[in-house]
N, C-alpha and C positions, 0 to 999 in steps of 0.2 A: 462601336459592340464587339465583343469576344467572348461569346458565349459556348456554346454546345450546340449543334446543330435540332432546331426543330419539332419533335419526334409527332407523328401524328395518332392520332387515337384510335385504337382496331374498332369496327365493329362491323358486324357480317350485313345490316344496313343498305344504304344507297349513302348519299353524299352528293351536293352537286356544287360544282364552282368553274371561273371561268376557262381555267387555261390546264392542262392535265399535260405534266413532264415527263414524260418515259429516261430515267437515264438519268444519275446523275455523276456522268464524269464532267469533260472540260466541256463542253455540247450543252451538255444540261445545267449548269452551275452560272454559264455566260448567261443563259437564256434566263433562268431565278434572275440573277441579278438587276435582269430587266424591267421586268414581269414587278418585281417589287418596289418599282418605283410608281404604279400608277396605283387606282385603287382596284385591283384586280383580286379576286380569289385563285391561289394556283399552290397547287402542291409537286411534288419533285419525288419519284418514286423511283426506286434503284433494287435489284436482286439481291446485291453483293450486301456482305453484313454491315460491311462499312464505309463510306467515302474513298475513293482510293484504290480500293481493293480490283479494280480492274487491272490497275498498273504493281500492285502488290503480288500479285499472283501468276506477270511474267519472271523471266529468266534473272535472275540475280544481278548480274554485270550490269545491264538494260541502261543503258540512256539514252535522252530523248536525243531528237536530232537535229531537235531547235535547238540557240541558246535559250537562257535565261529572258532575255530583250523581248523574244517572242513567241515565248511559252508564257505567258504570265496571263491569265486574265483579266478583264475589265474592271479597274478599281484598289488592285491590293498585287502590287510586283513580286517577283518571287526573287528571295534573299540573295548577294551572293553575286560572282563575278559576270554581269549581265553578257559577255562574248561565250559566258563557259557552259558546260550542256551538262542541267540536271540529270541527276540519276535515278533509278525509279522508284525508291522510296521517295525521296527527297521529294519529289514530281507528288506522290501519292499523299505524302501527309499536306504536304501546300494544297491540293484538293479539301482534305479535311478539315484543316483550316477556313482557307475559303469560306466552307458551307458555312462556317462555326460563326467568322467576324461578321460576315452579311445575314446571320439570324435564316439563314432559309431554310423553309419547309420541308428539308427530306425525308422521304422515310425509307429506312434500309433495310435490308432484308426481306422485301418486298415487293416482287415484280410484278408485270401488267400480264397475264394466262392471256386474255382472249381481249381486244378490241374491236370495235363493232360498229356501227355510222345508223343510227334509230331511227324512223320519220322524220321526226321534231328538226332533224338535222344535228342533232348533239350527240356527243360523243359518248361509247358507254364500255368503259374498261374494268374488267371482273380483276381484280387481285388474285394471286398465290393465296391469301388467307380467307377468300369468298368474299371477300368486299366489293363493292361496285362504289364505281366513281364515274358520275357523267358531266362532263365537262362541254362546254360549248366550240374549245379549240384544244387540241394535242400537238407537242411537239416531240417528234421521237427523233433523240439523242443515244441513242444505241451502240451509236461508236462505227467502225470497220472490222474490226479484229474478234469477229463474236465467233465462228466455228472453223475452226482450224482446218485445212483439205491435207484428206487423205488418199489421194489417187488409188483408185483400184489396182494398180499395180505394186502394190504393202502386200498382197494376202497372197503373191511371191517367194517371199521369202520364210525362211522357217522358224518355227516358233522360237529359237535360242534365238534370235535377232532380234534386240530391243528397239524398241520402235518409238519414235517420241514430237513433238510438235514443239514448239516453241513457247506455247501456254504453259506441258510438262515436263518441257526439261528447266532446270532451273542453275543449276551450276555439273560441274566437272564430273562429281560424286555420285549421278546418277546413271553412270554409265561403266558399263565391264570394261577391263582393258583391251588393247584391242582398235581393231581400225573399226574408226566410228564416218559414217557415210554422211555428209548430209547436203541435200535435195534441197535445190533451190539460190541464190546466189546474188537476195537482193540483199537489203539493210541488215536486218536480224540474223540471211543465213552465214553472212560474212562476219560478222559480228560475235558470234558463236563458233565460227571455225576458229578465229583468231584466239579464242578462250582455250579452245579446246589443242589448240598445236602446242599447248605447254604441257599436255596432261598426256596427248593419246594420239597416233597418230591418226590424219584428217585425211578425208576426199575431199572435195566440195563437186560436187554436180553443178555446173555453172549450166544455164538455158540462156534467151535471147541479151545481145547484148545491150550493157548495162550502162549507164550515163552516172559521173561520179563528177562532184564541182567541190574546185581549193574552196578554203577556211579562209580564207581572204583575196581580194581583189587590187589592185595597186594600194596597200595597205590596208585597206576597210574591209571586215567581213561582208563577206560574199550575199548574207542576211540581209544584211543592212542595202547591201545595191539592188537585191530584189525586193527592198518597200520602198526605196525612195526612188526607183524607176515604175512601181505599183505594180510588180507583176505576182504579190503576192495578194495582189487584190482582185484580179484578174475572175473575172466568170468563166464556168469551165463551159459554158458554149459556146465562149467568146473566139478569136481567131489563137490570141496568145494562148488561151486556157487549153483549147484542144491543141492546142502542141506540147504545156509541159505537160499532161496528165500524157499523152505517147513518150513523151521522152524520162517521164519517171526518176527524175533525178534525185541523189541525198551526196550528202556531204560523206569528203573522200576518207578524212580523218584515219590516213593511213590504213584503210581497207582496199586497196585495187589488188586484181588479181596476182599483178608484180609484189606487192608485197609481202600477202597472203602468202605467196610461192618461198617469198625468203622468211619466212616465218615458217616455213616445214610445213606447210598446207599443199595439198598434191591438188591441182588442177583438172577436173574431169570434163569428158562434154558431156552432153542430158543423161540422163539415165532413159534408157530404154526398154528396159526387161529384167526381171527378178526370178534366180528360183536356188530354190536352200540358202545358202550363205553367194552364194553369187549374185553378183549386181553386174548388171551391161549395158554398156554407154552406147553414143551414137557412132563412135569410130573403132567399132569391131570391139574396142578393149572393155576387159574384165577384170573384178578385186574381189576378194573373199570378206567378208563385212563381218564387223560385229555387232556393229548397231546401228541404227538410222536414225536422221534428226530431220521431217519432214518441214520444210518453210519454203512453202509452196505458196502460200497465199491464206483470205479466209475466204470463209462465203457467209453472205445476210441467214440469220434465221428472222423468219419471221412468219413463222407458220401461227402464231399469236394474234398476227393482223388480219382479223378474216375480215377484208370490206373490196366486196367483189369491184375488178380493176383497176389496184394497186399496187398491185408490185408483178414480176417481170416470173416468166417461168422457170427460171433457177434461182427463186425468193428475192430477190433486189427491188427495192426500191420506186416504185417511177413516179421520177419527179423534173421538175424543170423550175431556175434558179432557186433552187429550197423548198419548192409548191408539190406537194405529190398531187399526180392525177388519177385519175380524177376527181377525187374525194377531198382535196386543200384539207388535209393533213397536212402541219408544219413540221419540216424537219430537219433545221440546222438556223441558226446558232444564237442570228442577232436580230432583237425584239425594240422596233421603235412602235411607240404609243400615240397615240391622239386620243382625242377625247372619249371617238366614238367606237374608232376602230382597229384594231393590233393589226398593223401592218409587217410580215414577220420576214425578212428575206436569209439568202445562204452567208456565211461568212465570209 
């Protein structure tokens, strides 16, 4: 197979299917791969215009933090060096090719505006175009990078200070000359700091201590060790899973604070307040800045999920082992089908 993704007909009535997949990113497409094997009717809907656009809309120099060998979806390998890191556009195009290769029923440019549970225990999804889909099960694969967090401290900066996020920043030309403050020293913050150090003065406001792991251990990729030892398959609620989530490590790739300082990045303590063009840090120091990039994380956008008891107060979905509570929405991503029942577990 090597065709364009199947496009769904648009009508303003309602249609009934077995499974609705919300999101055509890597989790949603992988779910579609498994759903296509049994005789189930399913659809994948995604608000972006093209499969892969969630990646295309991020900064130009982005590369994945996992090598190609561990970034491929089931059934179709990523071309290129298996130990190399795919670029943003390479991975976006791979997702589009994946949907086409397996002829997955993707309806792009049409998200879910509202999802409710009916009295008959099925789910009713109202799409952006007004159409309704009624499904026996729903897989929510909307991803972890939905709404960039911009803290209240941002309001203290003067309007002349340009403020961006990893979603609105694309390359150094987006920023005026002068001092750039990057708030947040996670993987994205460090990537952007390294890139901007070539064209701008950069100060990176670091937060909690970060764990970086080497790319190779005893000659083997660290990802190979994580896979071989079963750490990549650890369930989030397991002891190992909890330890790994607390550590939240990412590959070094010359992104340690010492490496960044050698590139010319000034590393500061946590940002505590702002006034006009001044940024104040936890150690009492301050700097005059011209622009800010907020790299402090994302929050879930689940206002469309109108099922009582399914979300926390911060909008994140209540779930255990990949199943939402108490409504049994399905979250991600590996689907195992028996004759009469779909059993869905977290990847």
